[in-house]
C-alpha positions as a printed NumPy array, in Angstrom:
array([[145.876, 122.572, 126.733],
       [147.518, 120.085, 124.101],
       [146.127, 119.406, 120.609],
       [145.141, 115.754, 121.79 ],
       [143.262, 117.183, 124.722],
       [141.511, 119.801, 122.441],
       [140.638, 116.955, 119.935],
       [139.178, 114.818, 122.766],
       [137.152, 117.719, 124.052],
       [135.851, 118.55 , 120.492],
       [134.855, 114.852, 119.879],
       [133.039, 114.83 , 123.169],
       [131.248, 117.959, 122.095],
       [130.258, 116.413, 118.805],
       [128.889, 113.303, 120.553],
       [126.617, 115.676, 122.76 ],
       [125.417, 116.987, 119.488],
       [124.515, 113.436, 118.432],
       [127.204, 113.196, 115.687],
       [130.294, 111.061, 115.668],
       [132.966, 110.964, 112.945],
       [134.347, 107.766, 112.087],
       [137.859, 107.245, 110.51 ],
       [138.353, 103.681, 111.565],
       [136.622, 100.726, 113.017],
       [137.701, 101.592, 116.66 ],
       [135.838, 104.92 , 116.409],
       [132.508, 102.769, 116.456],
       [131.275, 101.038, 119.687],
       [133.289,  98.034, 120.516],
       [132.034,  94.867, 118.81 ],
       [130.674,  91.98 , 120.889],
       [131.002,  88.623, 119.162],
       [131.681,  90.614, 115.934],
       [128.666,  92.759, 116.14 ],
       [128.827,  96.552, 116.464],
       [125.59 ,  97.954, 117.882],
       [125.108, 101.393, 116.841],
       [123.475, 103.927, 119.287],
       [119.806, 105.242, 118.867],
       [119.471, 108.856, 117.668],
       [123.063, 109.105, 116.631],
       [124.6  , 110.19 , 113.369],
       [127.701, 108.333, 112.155],
       [129.742, 110.263, 109.711],
       [132.048, 108.135, 107.577],
       [135.177, 110.127, 106.46 ],
       [137.11 , 107.558, 104.518],
       [137.057, 103.807, 103.653],
       [136.342, 102.146, 107.104],
       [137.077,  98.46 , 107.317],
       [135.066,  96.758, 110.014],
       [137.631,  93.903, 110.095],
       [135.077,  90.937, 110.165],
       [132.452,  92.711, 112.209],
       [128.969,  93.93 , 111.074],
       [126.788,  96.805, 112.114],
       [123.182,  96.456, 113.799],
       [121.558,  99.783, 113.767],
       [119.542, 101.492, 116.532],
       [116.524, 103.419, 116.348],
       [116.864, 106.449, 114.404],
       [120.532, 105.811, 113.436],
       [121.713, 107.772, 110.64 ],
       [124.878, 106.836, 108.438],
       [126.365, 109.64 , 106.169],
       [129.54 , 110.25 , 104.377],
       [131.252, 113.052, 102.638],
       [131.119, 111.425,  99.357],
       [130.287, 108.224,  97.82 ],
       [133.625, 108.412,  95.796],
       [135.952, 108.073,  98.8  ],
       [133.811, 107.128, 101.873],
       [133.212, 103.357, 102.098],
       [132.083, 100.832, 104.557],
       [133.499,  97.273, 104.104],
       [134.377,  94.276, 106.324],
       [137.33 ,  92.229, 105.492],
       [136.894,  88.686, 106.72 ],
       [133.035,  88.944, 107.25 ],
       [131.369,  85.87 , 105.752],
       [129.913,  86.479, 102.331],
       [126.432,  85.316, 103.545],
       [126.268,  87.514, 106.46 ],
       [124.759,  91.035, 105.905],
       [127.082,  93.936, 106.655],
       [124.074,  96.189, 107.751],
       [121.091,  94.993, 109.721],
       [118.197,  97.109, 110.907],
       [114.551,  97.043, 112.023],
       [114.124, 100.765, 112.005],
       [114.158, 103.689, 109.708],
       [117.789, 104.08 , 108.364],
       [118.58 , 107.279, 106.482],
       [121.953, 107.066, 104.644],
       [123.665, 109.742, 102.585],
       [126.875, 110.117, 100.324],
       [128.649, 106.885, 100.957],
       [129.455, 103.472,  99.342],
       [128.891,  99.994, 100.629],
       [130.785,  97.047,  99.562],
       [130.07 ,  93.373, 100.563],
       [128.897,  90.247,  99.079],
       [125.62 ,  90.463, 101.201],
       [125.13 ,  94.222, 102.148],
       [121.904,  94.5  , 103.884],
       [119.076,  92.741, 105.848],
       [116.51 ,  95.479, 106.671],
       [113.067,  94.422, 108.109],
       [110.764,  97.094, 109.494],
       [108.125,  94.62 , 110.438],
       [108.265,  95.703, 114.162],
       [108.198,  99.513, 113.452],
       [105.093, 100.265, 111.371],
       [106.246, 103.895, 110.566],
       [109.752, 102.786, 109.492],
       [111.076, 104.195, 106.145],
       [114.202, 104.133, 104.033],
       [115.29 , 107.363, 102.481],
       [118.811, 107.229, 100.737],
       [120.683, 109.975,  98.811],
       [124.086, 109.616,  97.023],
       [124.427, 105.829,  98.295],
       [126.29 , 103.49 ,  96.058],
       [126.598,  99.636,  96.201],
       [129.727,  98.541,  94.843],
       [130.701,  94.848,  93.952],
       [127.522,  93.57 ,  96.079],
       [126.591,  90.414,  94.208],
       [126.283,  86.62 ,  94.436],
       [129.587,  85.73 ,  92.725],
       [131.201,  84.874,  95.932],
       [128.415,  83.177,  97.815],
       [126.549,  86.145,  99.013],
       [123.014,  87.475,  98.099],
       [124.104,  90.745,  96.715],
       [122.632,  94.022,  97.908],
       [120.232,  92.077, 100.053],
       [116.599,  92.284, 101.363],
       [114.453,  95.214, 102.229],
       [111.056,  94.271, 103.573],
       [108.154,  95.687, 105.511],
       [108.772,  99.423, 105.276],
       [106.235, 102.071, 104.785],
       [108.335, 103.668, 102.045],
       [111.59 , 103.117, 100.503],
       [113.142, 105.857,  98.278],
       [116.491, 106.012,  96.521],
       [117.675, 109.256,  94.834],
       [120.988, 109.75 ,  92.994],
       [122.19 , 106.427,  93.847],
       [123.929, 103.53 ,  92.   ],
       [124.236,  99.776,  91.92 ],
       [127.834,  99.196,  90.345],
       [128.686,  95.539,  89.524],
       [126.024,  94.825,  92.033],
       [122.742,  92.787,  92.05 ],
       [120.118,  90.973,  94.28 ],
       [118.411,  94.227,  95.679],
       [115.231,  92.319,  96.906],
       [111.986,  93.802,  98.188],
       [109.722,  91.591, 100.196],
       [106.952,  91.599, 102.702],
       [104.668,  94.649, 102.582],
       [105.824,  98.026, 101.339],
       [103.972, 101.184, 100.622],
       [106.199, 102.846,  97.906],
       [109.337, 101.54 ,  96.352],
       [110.876, 104.547,  94.527],
       [114.097, 105.243,  92.598],
       [114.858, 108.577,  90.911],
       [118.044, 109.444,  88.822],
       [119.745, 106.07 ,  89.665],
       [122.226, 103.848,  87.802],
       [121.918, 100.154,  87.819],
       [124.914,  98.309,  86.48 ],
       [124.272,  94.845,  86.947],
       [126.174,  91.597,  87.038],
       [126.259,  88.857,  84.166],
       [123.661,  86.12 ,  84.996],
       [122.187,  87.795,  87.982],
       [119.142,  89.845,  88.781],
       [119.626,  93.469,  89.576],
       [116.228,  94.313,  91.292],
       [113.926,  91.542,  92.389],
       [110.166,  91.753,  93.359],
       [109.2  ,  88.27 ,  94.372],
       [105.773,  86.565,  94.526],
       [105.588,  87.045,  98.324],
       [105.698,  90.883,  97.956],
       [102.715,  93.17 ,  98.571],
       [102.912,  96.765,  97.185],
       [100.101,  98.897,  98.728],
       [100.931, 102.093,  96.595],
       [103.562, 101.839,  93.866],
       [106.869, 100.738,  92.493],
       [108.212, 103.742,  90.726],
       [111.493, 104.043,  88.736],
       [111.923, 107.485,  86.989],
       [114.784, 109.129,  84.882],
       [117.192, 106.138,  85.673],
       [119.333, 103.824,  83.68 ],
       [119.811, 100.011,  83.653],
       [122.776,  98.127,  82.086],
       [122.026,  94.368,  81.807],
       [124.468,  92.111,  79.843],
       [125.625,  88.511,  79.751],
       [122.231,  86.782,  80.645],
       [121.478,  89.265,  83.392],
       [118.053,  90.61 ,  84.32 ],
       [117.548,  94.21 ,  85.061],
       [114.146,  94.026,  86.866],
       [112.065,  90.918,  87.794],
       [108.697,  91.765,  88.948],
       [106.759,  88.44 ,  89.64 ],
       [103.3  ,  88.265,  88.141],
       [102.115,  86.921,  91.502],
       [103.226,  89.999,  93.513],
       [100.348,  92.107,  94.684],
       [100.547,  95.423,  93.073],
       [ 97.912,  98.021,  92.301],
       [ 96.594,  98.508,  88.869],
       [ 99.142, 100.753,  87.055],
       [101.219, 100.631,  90.185],
       [104.317,  99.405,  88.676],
       [105.767, 102.632,  87.02 ],
       [108.633, 103.021,  84.711],
       [108.996, 106.626,  83.473],
       [111.87 , 107.956,  81.214],
       [114.074, 104.797,  81.918],
       [116.914, 103.693,  79.593],
       [117.733, 100.004,  79.224],
       [120.89 ,  98.777,  77.562],
       [123.22 ,  95.868,  77.435],
       [121.341,  93.316,  75.528],
       [120.25 ,  91.055,  78.2  ],
       [116.707,  90.562,  79.809],
       [115.478,  94.003,  80.782],
       [112.025,  93.28 ,  82.303],
       [111.073,  89.824,  83.45 ],
       [107.634,  88.891,  84.948],
       [105.132,  91.757,  84.696],
       [105.388,  93.428,  81.104],
       [104.463,  96.734,  79.699],
       [101.094,  95.48 ,  78.545],
       [100.015,  93.989,  81.992],
       [ 97.331,  95.858,  83.977],
       [ 99.723,  96.465,  86.788],
       [102.23 ,  98.232,  84.587],
       [102.621, 101.885,  83.483],
       [105.677, 102.168,  81.413],
       [106.247, 105.598,  79.58 ],
       [108.957, 107.211,  77.547],
       [111.264, 104.192,  78.139],
       [113.947, 103.032,  75.803],
       [114.804,  99.369,  75.211],
       [111.552,  98.072,  76.197],
       [107.952,  98.434,  75.198],
       [105.747, 101.287,  76.493],
       [102.29 , 101.007,  78.012],
       [ 99.29 , 102.188,  76.111],
       [ 95.53 , 102.666,  76.893],
       [ 93.997, 101.429,  73.742],
       [ 91.158,  98.855,  72.777],
       [ 89.745,  97.584,  69.465],
       [ 86.943,  95.138,  68.671],
       [ 85.592,  94.196,  65.179],
       [ 83.769,  91.728,  63.074],
       [ 83.368,  91.029,  59.308],
       [ 80.562,  89.19 ,  57.525],
       [ 78.256,  89.103,  60.359],
       [ 75.034,  87.329,  59.96 ],
       [ 73.344,  87.91 ,  63.321],
       [ 70.503,  90.472,  62.813],
       [ 69.589,  93.163,  65.125],
       [ 65.995,  92.742,  66.595],
       [ 64.203,  96.215,  66.499],
       [ 61.345,  96.576,  68.869],
       [ 60.485, 100.173,  68.703],
       [ 61.015, 102.774,  65.986],
       [ 63.827, 105.146,  66.853],
       [ 65.127, 103.297,  69.892],
       [ 68.759, 102.316,  69.991],
       [ 69.69 ,  98.804,  70.413],
       [ 73.06 ,  97.208,  71.119],
       [ 74.689,  95.896,  67.842],
       [ 74.566,  91.945,  67.788],
       [ 77.385,  89.891,  66.641],
       [ 80.614,  88.068,  67.802],
       [ 83.533,  90.494,  67.962],
       [ 87.223,  89.776,  68.007],
       [ 89.596,  91.872,  70.195],
       [ 92.931,  93.301,  68.79 ],
       [ 96.045,  91.631,  69.726],
       [ 97.562,  94.935,  70.768],
       [ 94.773,  95.89 ,  73.318],
       [ 96.014,  97.274,  76.577],
       [ 94.079,  98.423,  79.764],
       [ 90.846,  97.041,  78.17 ],
       [ 88.984,  93.778,  78.36 ],
       [ 86.631,  92.497,  75.649],
       [ 83.257,  90.808,  75.343],
       [ 81.004,  91.042,  72.146],
       [ 80.647,  94.619,  71.137],
       [ 82.174,  95.807,  74.403],
       [ 85.301,  97.324,  75.471],
       [ 85.744,  97.655,  79.211],
       [ 88.612,  99.963,  80.678],
       [ 90.567,  98.258,  83.233],
       [ 93.206, 100.908,  83.823],
       [ 93.538, 102.561,  87.165],
       [ 93.876, 106.266,  86.119],
       [ 90.835, 108.371,  84.985],
       [ 91.526, 109.462,  81.369],
       [ 89.968, 111.046,  78.434],
       [ 89.562, 108.789,  75.368],
       [ 88.73 , 109.135,  71.827],
       [ 86.052, 106.809,  70.318],
       [ 86.288, 105.975,  66.67 ],
       [ 83.926, 103.496,  65.113],
       [ 82.633, 102.393,  61.709],
       [ 80.021,  99.881,  60.625],
       [ 78.098,  98.732,  57.465],
       [ 74.455,  97.961,  57.892],
       [ 71.092,  97.395,  55.973],
       [ 67.539,  96.779,  56.627],
       [ 66.676,  93.212,  56.736],
       [ 63.453,  93.808,  54.939],
       [ 62.493,  96.442,  52.515],
       [ 61.417,  99.212,  52.007],
       [ 64.424, 101.804,  52.599],
       [ 64.888, 102.77 ,  56.063],
       [ 66.84 , 105.606,  57.995],
       [ 69.24 , 103.957,  60.056],
       [ 71.126, 105.693,  62.967],
       [ 74.322, 104.641,  64.775],
       [ 75.631, 105.87 ,  68.118],
       [ 78.683, 104.991,  70.473],
       [ 77.403, 104.368,  73.991],
       [ 79.335, 104.696,  77.472],
       [ 77.926, 102.277,  80.093],
       [ 74.797, 101.518,  78.203],
       [ 73.812, 105.224,  77.515],
       [ 74.25 , 106.394,  73.999],
       [ 76.15 , 109.59 ,  73.155],
       [ 74.131, 112.025,  71.114],
       [ 77.242, 113.661,  69.855],
       [ 78.503, 110.377,  68.257],
       [ 75.46 , 109.942,  66.109],
       [ 75.59 , 109.337,  62.39 ],
       [ 72.809, 108.218,  59.963],
       [ 72.01 , 107.092,  56.49 ],
       [ 69.206, 105.96 ,  54.326],
       [ 69.287, 102.386,  52.917],
       [ 68.068, 101.501,  49.608],
       [ 65.089,  99.559,  48.819],
       [ 67.421,  96.95 ,  47.319],
       [ 69.006,  96.162,  50.557],
       [ 72.431,  97.77 ,  49.749],
       [ 74.672,  98.244,  52.682],
       [ 75.316, 101.593,  53.967],
       [ 78.487, 102.809,  55.797],
       [ 78.356, 104.604,  59.215],
       [ 80.989, 106.489,  61.242],
       [ 80.827, 107.506,  64.922],
       [ 83.254, 109.566,  66.868],
       [ 83.292, 110.928,  70.388],
       [ 85.526, 111.924,  73.242],
       [ 84.663, 110.633,  76.62 ],
       [ 86.316, 110.365,  80.199],
       [ 86.737, 106.788,  81.381],
       [ 87.276, 105.541,  84.923],
       [ 87.907, 101.914,  85.946],
       [ 85.222,  99.462,  84.608],
       [ 83.665, 101.926,  82.377],
       [ 82.716, 100.387,  78.996],
       [ 82.103, 101.403,  75.392],
       [ 79.614,  99.779,  72.839],
       [ 78.114, 100.625,  69.573],
       [ 74.29 , 100.869,  69.233],
       [ 71.944, 101.035,  66.097],
       [ 68.302, 102.255,  65.611],
       [ 65.766, 102.084,  62.754],
       [ 64.342, 105.568,  62.546],
       [ 61.655, 104.505,  59.93 ],
       [ 60.026, 101.508,  61.27 ],
       [ 60.483,  98.399,  63.464],
       [ 62.086,  96.15 ,  60.993],
       [ 65.208,  94.285,  62.052],
       [ 68.599,  95.656,  61.009],
       [ 71.714,  93.652,  59.983],
       [ 75.266,  95.029,  60.692],
       [ 77.711,  93.057,  58.633],
       [ 80.934,  94.885,  59.471],
       [ 81.921,  96.622,  62.665],
       [ 85.161,  98.287,  63.937],
       [ 85.457, 100.095,  67.191],
       [ 88.619, 101.723,  68.627],
       [ 89.156, 103.442,  72.039],
       [ 92.343, 105.204,  72.63 ],
       [ 93.474, 107.493,  75.247],
       [ 94.236, 111.251,  74.504],
       [ 97.8  , 111.471,  76.101]])
């Protein structure tokens, strides 16, 4: 049997094992009107740079595209319109160890396949951008999950997520963008049901580029936009839309941008609103108009109340101080406590005795509490001697997460 016959026999055997090696465009199914339709349940192994010569790929159900290395295994299509996606699919599309280069690389829409997911490893997008009339990497929408690991966008932009997705996740990826263009785009029409998560990755944005644009109108769970140990460089815009102090954001250990925190502060000075005391020894919420700190994150504010709006249950330290006196003499024992959801915390109590001359006394209160979404912290006061009213002239309360 000749070598050619052996090779043909070997290829037939490989196809029976649901894998086909691709050295050139002719190894794919024959194009029809410049459309190459890939078979269901078949793995296509790209061995080198394969030029589709003006055609494009439409993937079948459970089609898999892999290569030997993203360094030397490329898919491209000389002559294909810049605005026409190189790869189209409505199904799950696993890809591994290859590079894709075209002005519009993708159009992936899993709307008709509820369980469809994207899982890529070692996939690079090279020179996929809008400089020549394309849309860049392209649109990925309506998938249950999208995960990219150890991948890169090189001189590429316009990776857009739309429709409804569960998780969009990137791990150990490099995003080297294009001047004046947006690398990752999450528009107002997007709904994320679980999270956007970028971890241990780097963005290079220069020349008026934007690294990540997450619309403030996109539907994202509280603390569902996660940037963890991400490095930004290049001097352009790193995060547009949702910022680190937004309730949707959870940015930690990032360089080049602000990181999120869980901290709230409220205060007043020279307050003249007295605290009515109905019963000796009974704690009442301190009265007065408080001002929130400009650095508050994950807390909303009303007078003498900080409400936790974060999405993760955490332990917090409460630190509070105030100055108070008895509105009328004689001297009184005054007690101060922090309160969670309207219930005072005994461990936070401090007390002092006011003088008969009405001199202010200073009080300090501390506690450690666990807060979940919509739990709130206030400061309470009691008159331990009589039912005379009290006046708190100064107040400062801080609630900060114990990370």
